[in-house]
C-alpha positions in Angstrom: -3.8 -3.8 -19.1 -7.0 -3.2 -17.6 -9.3 -0.3 -16.7 -8.1 -1.3 -12.6 -4.4 -1.0 -13.4 -5.0 2.3 -15.4 -7.1 4.1 -12.5 -4.0 3.0 -10.3 -1.6 4.2 -12.1 -3.3 7.5 -12.3 -3.0 7.6 -8.8 -0.2 7.0 -8.7 1.0 9.7 -11.4 -0.7 12.2 -9.4 1.3 10.9 -6.2 4.9 11.4 -7.9 5.6 14.7 -6.0 4.8 13.7 -2.6 6.9 10.3 -3.1 9.6 13.0 -3.2 9.6 12.7 0.3 12.9 11.6 2.0 11.5 10.1 5.0 9.8 6.7 4.9 6.8 7.3 7.1 6.6 10.8 5.8 6.9 9.1 2.3 3.6 6.9 3.0 1.9 9.9 4.4 2.4 12.3 1.9 1.5 9.8 -1.0 -2.0 9.0 0.6 -2.8 12.7 1.2 -2.3 13.5 -2.6 -4.1 10.1 -3.6 -6.9 10.9 -1.3 -10.6 11.8 -3.2 -8.7 11.9 -6.6 -10.9 13.7 -8.8 -10.5 10.9 -11.8 -10.2 8.0 -9.3 -13.2 7.5 -6.9 -12.6 4.0 -5.7 -10.8 4.3 -2.3 -8.8 1.1 -2.6 -7.2 2.4 -6.1 -6.4 5.3 -4.2 -4.5 3.3 -1.7 -3.0 1.0 -4.4 -1.4 4.0 -6.2 0.0 5.8 -2.9 1.6 2.7 -2.4 2.8 2.1 -5.6 4.1 6.0 -6.2 5.9 5.0 -2.3 7.4 2.4 -3.4 9.0 3.3 -6.7 10.9 5.7 -4.6 11.6 3.5 -1.7 15.4 2.0 -1.7 15.2 -1.9 -1.2 14.6 -2.1 2.3 11.7 0.2 2.3 10.6 -1.6 -0.7 10.8 -4.9 0.6 8.7 -3.8 4.1 5.9 -2.6 1.6 5.8 -5.7 -0.3 5.8 -8.3 3.1 3.6 -5.8 4.2 1.2 -5.9 1.6 1.6 -9.8 1.4 0.2 -9.6 5.0 -2.9 -8.0 3.8 -3.2 -10.6 1.3 -3.0 -13.3 3.9 -5.1 -11.9 6.4 -8.1 -11.7 3.2 -7.6 -15.3 1.9 -8.0 -16.7 5.7 -10.9 -14.9 6.2 -12.1 -16.4 2.8 -11.3 -19.9 3.7 -8.3 -20.3 1.5 -6.1 -22.0 3.1 -2.8 -20.5 3.8 0.5 -21.9 5.3 0.6 -19.9 8.2 3.9 -21.2 9.3 5.2 -20.3 6.6 4.2 -16.6 6.3 5.2 -16.0 9.7 8.8 -16.9 9.1 8.7 -14.6 5.8 7.8 -11.4 7.9 9.9 -12.4 11.2 12.6 -9.5 11.8 10.3 -6.8 9.1 9.3 -3.6 10.6 5.6 -4.2 9.3 3.9 -0.9 7.9 0.3 -1.1 9.5 -1.9 -0.5 6.4 -5.0 -0.9 8.0 -4.1 2.3 10.3 -2.8 3.8 7.3 -5.8 3.6 5.2 -7.9 4.5 8.3 -6.3 7.5 9.2 -6.7 8.6 5.3 -9.6 7.5 4.4 -11.5 7.3 7.5 -12.6 3.7 7.3 -10.7 0.1 8.1 
C-alpha cells in the first residue's frame, strides 16, 4: 500500500460516523463535510476520495453502482481531456439508465472549487 492509499483510508475512517446516514444523498454530503479540511490529509482530492470510499462502504448494491459509474464517467472525461482514446459509445451504454451523482457539483459544494 502506498502513501496515497493510506491517506484516503485515513479520511474514510474519519467519515465512518457520517457514512451511517440512511439517506444516500445526505450520506454523500455528510461524508464530504466530515472529510473536508482533514487535519492530517491536506490534499482535497484525497479528502474527496476518502469521503466517497466511506459512503461506498455503507451503500447498498444500487448505490454502489451509482458511485462506481459516476466515478467512471469522471475518469472517462479526464482521459478525453488528456487526449487518451475512449470508446464513447461503450461509455454511454454503461451509464444509460443510471441516475448519475453530480460529483463535480458535490466537490464544488464542499471544497468551493470546480
